[in-house]
Structures are given as C-alpha cells and as structure tokens.
C-alpha positions in Angstrom: 0.1 0.1 -0.1 2.1 3.0 -1.4 1.8 6.2 0.5 4.2 7.9 -1.7 2.9 11.6 -2.3 4.7 11.6 -5.6 2.3 9.1 -6.7 -0.7 10.4 -8.8 -3.8 10.1 -6.5 -6.4 8.2 -8.3 -9.9 7.7 -6.4 -13.3 6.3 -7.3 -16.8 7.0 -6.5 -18.4 3.7 -7.0 -22.5 3.8 -6.3 -24.9 1.3 -7.1 -27.6 2.7 -9.1 -30.5 1.1 -7.2 -32.4 4.7 -6.5 -31.5 8.4 -5.8 -28.5 9.1 -4.5 -28.7 9.0 -0.4 -26.9 12.1 1.5 -24.4 9.5 2.8 -23.3 8.2 -0.9 -23.3 12.3 -1.4 -20.5 12.6 1.3 -18.8 9.8 0.4 -18.6 11.2 -3.1 -17.7 14.5 -2.1 -14.9 13.3 0.1 -13.1 11.6 -2.9 -13.9 14.7 -4.8 -12.2 16.9 -2.4 -9.4 14.3 -1.8 -8.5 14.1 -5.5 -8.8 17.8 -6.2 -6.8 18.8 -3.4 -4.3 16.4 -4.3 -4.1 17.5 -8.1 -5.3 13.6 -8.8 -8.2 12.0 -10.7 -11.7 10.7 -9.8 -12.8 7.6 -11.6 -16.8 7.5 -11.7 -17.5 3.6 -11.7 -21.1 2.2 -11.6 -21.7 -0.8 -10.0 -24.3 -2.3 -12.2 -24.2 -5.8 -11.8 -27.5 -6.2 -10.3 -29.6 -6.0 -14.0 -32.9 -5.9 -12.4 -32.0 -2.6 -10.2 -29.5 -1.2 -12.5 -32.0 0.5 -14.9 -31.0 3.8 -16.8 -33.2 5.6 -15.0 -31.7 4.7 -11.7 -28.2 5.9 -13.3 -29.4 9.1 -14.6 -30.6 9.9 -11.1 -26.8 9.4 -9.7 -25.6 11.3 -12.4 -28.0 14.2 -12.0 -27.2 14.6 -8.5 -23.7 14.8 -8.8 -24.1 17.1 -11.5 -26.4 19.5 -9.4 -23.6 18.9 -6.4 -21.1 20.3 -9.0 -19.1 17.3 -8.4 -17.3 16.4 -11.8 -15.4 13.4 -12.6 -12.4 12.4 -14.9 -13.2 9.0 -16.0 -16.6 7.4 -16.3 -19.2 6.7 -16.1 -17.8 3.1 -16.4 -20.1 0.4 -16.2 -19.1 -2.7 -14.1 -21.4 -4.9 -15.9 -19.6 -4.2 -18.9 -16.6 -5.4 -17.6 -17.8 -8.9 -17.3 -15.5 -10.2 -19.8 -12.2 -9.0 -17.9 -13.6 -10.1 -14.8 -13.9 -13.8 -16.3 -10.3 -13.1 -17.9 -9.2 -12.6 -14.1 -11.1 -15.8 -12.8 -9.3 -17.9 -15.0 -5.9 -16.7 -13.8 -6.8 -17.5 -10.4 -8.2 -20.9 -11.4 -5.1 -21.7 -13.5 -2.5 -20.5 -10.9 -4.3 -22.5 -7.9 -5.6 -19.8 -6.0 -9.0 -20.4 -6.5 -10.9 -23.6 -7.2 -14.3 -25.2 -8.2 -16.6 -26.4 -5.2 -20.3 -27.9 -5.8 -20.4 -27.3 -1.7 -24.2 -26.0 -0.8 -25.0 -23.9 2.0 -26.0 -26.8 4.1 -22.8 -28.7 3.2 -20.3 -25.5 4.5 -22.6 -25.1 7.5 -22.0 -28.9 8.2 -18.4 -28.7 7.7 -18.1 -25.9 10.1 -19.9 -27.5 12.5 -17.5 -30.6 12.3 -14.6 -28.4 12.3 -14.9 -26.3 15.4 -16.9 -23.1 13.5 -13.5 -22.6 11.5 -13.5 -21.0 8.3 -14.9 -23.3 5.5 -12.3 -25.1 3.4 -13.6 -27.1 0.4 -12.2 -29.7 -2.0 -11.4 -28.6 -5.4 -13.7 -30.2 -7.8 -13.5 -30.7 -11.5 -17.2 -29.9 -12.0 -17.2 -27.2 -14.7 -20.7 -25.9 -13.4 -19.4 -25.8 -9.7 -19.1 -22.2 -8.1 -15.7 -20.6 -7.4 -13.8 -20.1 -4.3 -11.0 -18.2 -3.2 -8.4 -20.0 -1.2 -7.8 -18.5 2.1 -4.8 -18.7 4.3 -5.1 -21.1 7.2 -2.9 -18.7 9.2 -2.1 -15.1 10.4 -4.6 -12.4 10.1 -5.3 -10.4 6.8 -4.8 -6.9 7.9 -6.5 -3.6 6.7 -4.5 -0.5 7.6 -7.5 2.1 7.4 -6.4 5.9 7.1 -9.4 6.7 9.7 -9.8 3.4 11.9 -6.1 2.5 11.9 -5.1 -1.4 11.9 -7.9 -3.5 11.7 -6.8 -7.2 11.8 -9.3 -10.0 10.4 -8.5 -13.6 11.5 -7.7 -15.8 8.6 -8.8 -19.3 10.5 -12.1 -17.6 11.0 -12.7 -16.5 7.4 -14.3 -19.0 4.6 -12.8 -19.6 1.5 -15.4 -17.6 0.0 -17.5 -17.9 -3.1 -16.0 -15.3 -6.0 -18.2 -16.8 -8.9 -21.5 -18.5 -9.0 -21.8 -21.6 -11.1 -22.9 -19.9 -14.3 -19.7 -18.0 -14.4 -20.9 -14.8 -13.2 -18.8 -13.2 -10.7 -19.3 -11.5 -7.1 -19.2 -8.4 -6.1 -16.0 -8.5 -4.0 -14.2 -10.0 -6.8 -15.6 -7.4 -9.4 -14.7 -4.4 -7.0 -11.1 -5.8 -6.4 -10.1 -6.6 -9.9 -11.5 -2.9 -11.0 -9.6 -1.4 -8.5 -6.7 -2.8 -9.5 -7.2 -2.4 -13.2 -8.1 1.2 -12.6 -4.6 2.1 -10.8 -7.1 3.1 -7.6 -4.5 4.4 -4.9 -7.2 5.5 -2.3 -10.9 3.7 -1.6 -12.5 6.1 0.3 -16.1 4.4 1.2 -18.5 4.0 4.2 -17.5 1.7 6.9 -20.4 -0.5 6.2 -17.8 -2.1 3.4 -15.2 -2.6 6.2 -16.3 -6.1 6.5 -15.9 -6.5 2.4 -12.3 -5.2 2.3 -10.4 -8.4 3.9 -11.8 -10.2 1.0 -11.2 -7.6 -1.5 -7.7 -7.6 -0.3 -7.4 -11.5 -0.6 -8.2 -11.3 -4.3 -5.8 -8.4 -5.0 -3.1 -10.6 -3.4 -4.4 -13.7 -5.2 -3.9 -11.5 -8.2 -0.2 -10.4 -7.7 -1.5 -6.6 -7.5 -0.8 -3.6 -4.8 -4.2 -3.0 -3.1 -4.9 0.8 -2.5 -5.1 2.6 1.0 -8.3 2.5 2.4 -10.4 4.7 4.4 -13.8 3.8 5.9 -16.2 6.6 6.9 -18.2 6.4 9.8 -22.0 6.4 8.7 -24.4 9.1 9.0 -26.9 9.1 11.9 -30.0 11.4 12.3 -30.3 13.7 15.5 -32.1 10.7 17.0 -28.8 8.5 17.0 -30.4 6.1 14.4 -29.0 5.7 11.0 -30.2 8.2 8.5 -33.5 7.5 6.9 -36.4 9.5 5.5 -38.2 9.9 8.6 -35.3 12.4 9.4 -36.6 14.9 6.6 -34.5 15.0 3.0 -33.0 11.5 2.3 -31.3 12.1 -0.9 -29.8 14.7 -2.8 -33.0 15.5 -4.9 -34.8 16.3 -2.1 -32.4 18.6 -0.7 -32.4 20.3 -4.1 -36.3 20.2 -4.2 -36.4 21.7 -0.8 -34.6 25.1 -2.0 -30.9 24.2 -0.6 -27.9 25.5 -2.5 -25.1 23.1 -3.9 -22.3 25.1 -2.5 -24.1 25.3 0.9 -24.8 21.4 1.0 -21.0 20.9 -0.1 -19.9 22.8 2.9 -22.5 21.2 5.5 -21.9 17.2 4.1 -18.1 18.1 4.3 -18.4 19.0 8.2 -20.2 15.8 8.9 -17.2 13.6 10.1 -14.5 16.2 9.2 -13.4 19.4 10.6 -10.6 22.0 10.2 -8.1 22.8 12.9 -9.6 26.1 13.7 -13.5 24.6 13.8 -14.2 27.1 10.7 -18.0 26.6 9.7 -18.3 28.8 6.5 -16.1 27.4 3.7 -16.0 28.1 0.2 -15.5 25.1 -2.1 -11.9 26.4 -2.9 -11.2 26.3 0.9 -12.8 23.0 1.0 -10.6 21.5 -1.4 -7.4 23.2 0.1 -7.9 22.4 3.9 -9.7 18.8 3.3 -7.4 16.2 5.1 -8.2 12.5 5.5 -6.4 12.3 9.1 -8.8 14.8 10.4 -12.0 12.9 9.5 -13.1 11.3 13.1 -14.2 7.8 13.8 -17.6 8.2 15.5 -21.0 8.2 13.4 -21.8 11.9 12.5 -25.1 13.6 13.1 -27.2 15.1 9.8 -29.2 17.6 11.2 -31.5 19.2 8.4 -32.2 22.1 11.1 -28.4 23.1 11.0 -28.1 22.6 7.0 -31.1 25.4 6.8 -29.0 28.0 9.0 -26.0 27.3 6.9 -28.0 27.3 3.9 -29.3 30.8 4.8 -25.9 32.2 5.5 -25.0 31.4 2.1 -28.1 32.9 0.6 -27.5 35.9 2.2 -24.2 36.4 1.2 -25.0 35.6 -2.4 -24.7 38.3 -5.2 -28.5 39.8 -5.8 -28.3 38.7 -9.5 -26.9 35.3 -8.9 -29.8 34.8 -6.1 -32.2 36.2 -8.6 -31.2 33.3 -10.9 -31.3 30.9 -8.2 -34.6 31.8 -7.3 -35.9 31.9 -10.9 -34.6 28.3 -11.8 -36.0 27.1 -8.9 -39.6 28.7 -8.8 -39.9 28.2 -12.8 -39.7 32.1 -13.9 -37.8 34.7 -15.7 -35.4 36.5 -14.0 -36.4 39.8 -14.8 -36.2 43.2 -12.9 -39.6 42.5 -11.2 -38.6 39.3 -9.7 -34.8 40.7 -9.0 -36.7 43.7 -6.7 -38.6 40.9 -5.1 -35.7 39.2 -4.3 -33.9 42.2 -3.0 -36.4 42.6 -0.2 -36.7 38.9 0.6 -33.0 37.9 0.7 -32.4 38.5 4.3 -35.4 36.5 5.4 -35.4 33.3 3.5 -33.1 30.1 4.3 -33.9 28.3 1.4 -35.0 28.8 -1.8 -38.5 27.1 -1.5 -39.1 29.6 1.3 -39.0 32.8 -1.2 -41.8 32.4 -3.0 -44.4 31.9 -0.3 -42.4 35.5 1.0 -42.9 37.5 -2.3 -45.6 35.6 -4.3 -47.9 38.6 -3.3 -46.0 40.9 -5.6 -46.8 38.8 -8.6 -50.2 37.1 -7.9 -53.5 38.3 -5.8 -52.8 36.8 -2.4 -54.9 34.4 -0.6 -55.6 35.9 2.9 -54.9 33.8 5.7 -57.9 33.6 8.0 -56.3 33.0 11.2 -53.9 36.2 10.4 -56.8 38.0 9.7 -58.6 37.5 12.9 -55.8 38.2 14.9 -54.7 41.6 13.7 -58.2 42.7 12.2 -59.5 44.2 15.6 -58.7 46.5 18.4 -59.2 49.7 16.1 -57.7 48.4 13.1 -60.0 49.9 10.8 -60.0 53.6 11.5 -55.8 53.2 11.2 -55.9 51.5 8.2 -58.2 54.0 6.8 -55.8 56.9 7.9 -52.9 54.9 6.3 -54.7 54.4 3.0 -54.8 58.3 2.8 -51.2 58.8 3.8 -50.2 56.2 1.2 -52.2 58.0 -1.6 -50.1 61.0 -0.7 -47.0 59.5 -0.5 -44.2 60.6 -3.2 -42.0 58.7 -4.2 -43.3 55.7 -2.9 -40.4 54.5 -1.5 -39.0 53.0 1.6 -38.1 56.1 3.4 -41.2 58.2 2.6 -43.4 55.2 3.3 -41.9 54.9 6.9 -42.3 58.7 7.7 -46.0 58.7 6.5 -46.9 55.7 8.4 -44.8 57.0 11.3 -46.6 60.2 11.7 -49.9 58.1 12.2 -48.0 55.8 15.0 -47.0 59.3 16.8 -50.4 60.9 16.5 -52.3 57.9 18.1 -49.2 56.7 20.5 -49.7 53.0 19.3 -47.3 50.3 18.8 -45.9 49.7 15.2 -47.4 46.1 15.0 -50.9 47.6 15.7 -50.4 49.6 12.3 -48.2 47.6 10.4 -49.4 44.0 10.8 -53.1 45.0 9.6 -51.4 46.5 6.7 -48.9 43.5 6.1 -51.9 41.2 6.3 -54.1 43.4 3.6 -51.6 43.4 1.0 -49.7 40.0 1.5 -52.4 37.9 2.7 -50.0 36.8 5.5 -48.6 38.0 8.8 -44.9 37.0 7.7 -43.4 39.3 5.1 -40.5 41.0 3.9 -40.0 44.4 5.3 -43.3 46.4 5.4 -42.1 49.5 3.7 -40.1 47.4 0.9 -43.1 45.4 0.6 -45.2 48.1 -0.1 -42.7 49.9 -2.3 -42.1 47.0 -4.6 -46.1 46.2 -4.7 -46.5 49.9 -6.1 -48.8 52.6 -5.0 -51.8 51.7 -7.1 -51.8 48.1 -6.2 -51.0 48.8 -2.3 -53.7 51.3 -2.1 -56.2 48.9 -4.0 -55.7 46.0 -1.6 -56.0 48.2 1.3 -59.2 49.6 -0.1 -60.5 45.8 -0.1 -59.3 45.2 3.3 -61.0 48.6 4.5 -64.4 47.5 2.8 -64.1 43.8 4.4 -63.9 45.2 7.6 -66.5 47.6 7.3 -68.9 45.0 6.3 -67.9 42.7 9.3 -68.1 45.7 11.9 -71.8 46.2 10.2 -72.7 42.6 10.7 -71.3 42.6 14.5 -69.2 39.9 16.4 -69.9 36.4 15.2 -71.9 34.2 17.2 -69.9 31.6 19.1 
C-alpha cells in the first residue's frame, strides 16, 4: 500500500444505481472529490451495475443528476462494472489456473455441516472438476488479513475464521468483492474512500488482489451518518436524497459545505467554507471515527448564511430556476427584499408571491390582527399612502410613522393589519419595502379591499360562537 506523495492520486466513487443518491453516498462522493482535487489527482466514476433488475438507465441518471447538481465533476467514466464482465472472467481464469481459486459444488448446508464438524473454523472446500460448480478463493489458514485504515488505524481479520469465499457463481458470473477488487486494480485506484459498512468487504478484496499479484490501494472507511436521534439516517429524519435537498431549496455550495463537516473538521473549527477552501483544507487524517449527525436544521441555518451572502443577480437567478420564472427586474426587486429573510429557495416564493399574484388571505392571521381599532388606522394609512411621493421605503416609513406618533400606538398595531391586507399573511419582507415594490396602485387597491371587508364585518357585528 504505497503512500508515496509523488504517486498521482486516483480515487473512485462507485455507487450502485438502485435509486436516488442518498445523502451518505453524496458525502462519500464529496470526500473522494475533495481528496482528488486537493491532491491534483483524478476521480473515476464507476457504476456498480451488476444487479441488472435494479440498475436501470433511470437509476443511473438519478446518480449522474445528483452529482451534476452538487457540481462534483469526474475525470473518467461513468464506467459500467457490468460491461467489464469479460475482464472479470479473464481474471477468474487466471486464479483458477494458478490454483489460488478452485471449483467447489458445496451447498450452503454442506458448508454449515463442515463448519460444525471443524469447531466453527472458516470453511475450506475440496477442489472439484465439475465445470458447473461455483468458484471459491483460497484463504490462508494462518495469520491475519490486515486493513491499514486511514481513519480507523489497523484492523485485523483472523484468516482461520474466514471461509474460502465464493468469487463466482456456477453460471460463471462473478460476485461483488471479486469484481470490485479487479476493477480497483485495473483502474490504478490508489485510495478507496467509502462508508464503513464496506469494512467487512475489505479483507476479501485484499485477498483477491494478493491472489492476482497486484498492490492494493489504501483504504479509508467513513463512519455512517445518523439522524439527530442517533439512529441511522433515513427518510424519517427529513430529506434523505440529494434530489430532495434540491427540491427543498438548498444551494449546492451550502450542501457541499455542510456535508464536508459531517465527520471532518478544520483545525480552527471554521464553519463557513467556500469550495476552494474545502479543497485546500480537506485532510483524511482529520476525519473522525464516530458517526456524524445529519441535522437538517443546521443545514437550513448554513444555507441561509450562503443565501444572504450571494450576489443579488446570482440570488435572483437561483430563485428563478427554483420557481420556474424568468429572472427579470421585477423578480430581482422582489428577491432584494426577501434575501435577508429566507433560509432556503423554497421559502422565497411564499414571501414574495403577493407581488406577482393576488394573495389568498390567511384567515387566522386576519382574525388575529384585524381588531382593536384596525379599521380607523387602516383608513388613515390608506390616505397617507395615497399622498406619499416618491413611493419609496424612507418616505413610506415617515408617512406611516406620523400615524403611530399621533395615536401613540405600537408599530405592530398598524403595520400588521397593513401586512395582512397587502400580502394575505402575517409574515413578509419589511413592510416599507413590500409596499414600495408592490407599488402605490396595487397597495392602495388591496388596502381598500381590506377596509371594505372590515367595514362589512363591523356592520354585521361580532360572530356568534
């Protein structure tokens, strides 16, 4: 296992295309990408698609789509493991010829009986000439197979307790651990960075490589991601896939930043990191051994920081893509007043939709604020707005501020009824900015409608309980 820094780094991300790319898989892809980019190396994308029923073109495209959205590029691939079946058969023939592997017709029951008879030692079969028998790799009887893990340190697997394991089925198709070992060797992979659910596979892959006479890569097994409740990350914790994060309105840069910090950290505990900083600072030696916690609330906070720091044109373009609108001047003006408030792209439209469409009134918000003298205050506000020129935030604040001073009421008594009248909601961007972007004509029209409704409700009297 060479660690010579002069040897060019080649890593691989090798997902099985069985559905959307899980957040844990995305972190694995990111760590491989950061390691390769930070070391001037190469990332190979290999699709482990030997399960033909689940490895559909649609599932492969889901993985590629997720990686493209995360902006994680690759230098070689995507390579199909299935399409390398000819090379796998060639390597299998090599091991059969050398005696490192043998055909064995033993069934599962035969293996269990043998192990029971031999004190539960690792199964050792008898070579057979049956061409239809499965193929097993010979495992040494003595010593340990040692994984020198970059994160976990030395992990030893006693050979005596390991079976001679099957590397090819009776029909000649090879099994996962054999195919992976052949592929990693052929592709010159120098470092395998993957989840620690693969750690138990590693001694088998090392034994295959030793039998093939190839130098193995170095290994780094990442602790799995858990939810805030300490259980393995799943849909019950919120978004479970990259596409779900995208649909929820997260930014790729924020997701990269957050995923990078799940198990790894900088020496100075910096939280906000650009992608260039992540590439420069990422170091496998600082990846911890404990399971990391994926907390979507922390991701939302971090995403909000990224959104607030975006250039307005970039922010507007991101919102436009998310909501399917043109990034025109009107949307730009709307984004300008919402940028400080939203934490995800999904939260932007509920804040600014009133600027584009007639809003639906939140009846709970209406009942809460349209009382305690709201009608006369709104009537005065309507008159003040009609006379405000220019219709800009400073002038609007001055006009409405005079009403507050005259009646000695708190701002919420006046501004919340105005907010509900023009937006339909009790939550919006700043009231003066909202009025200004909405424009005098539409703002006064909506106030008129609210006053008319309030007047009608007052004439009807309080509702009967």
